[in-house]
C-alpha positions, 0 to 999 in steps of 0.5 A: 865760791863766788868772786872774792875781794880782799877784806883784811890784812892779818897781823899774825897766824894766831889772829888768822886762826881765830878769825878762821874759826869764827867765820867757819862757825857762822858758815861765812865763805872765806880764804886766808892767804899767808904771805909766807913764801918758801922760796924767800923764807918768809921775806915778804911776811913782815911783822905787821902783815902776815897775810890776808883774808878774802871773801865775797864782798857781800860778807865784808861788813859782817867780817869787819864787825866780827874782826873788830869785836874779836880785837877788843881788849876785853876779848883778849886773853890775860897773857896777851894783855900783859905783853 
């Protein structure tokens, strides 16, 4: 893979897994990095920042568009909307 840049800060593991599957389906190269550190038992993994998604810069706009579409209220499951 070519050089990567940080594209997104991911909020949680569910979001990371879903976006990972979407990007794999489209053959978009990417790396998801969790902020969880076993030595500190997840101390740096806050409720608003689970990890990050890195990818080649040429895919940035496409990834951001997919993330935005994935996050639209009408695309959320009924369970998530009720929370």
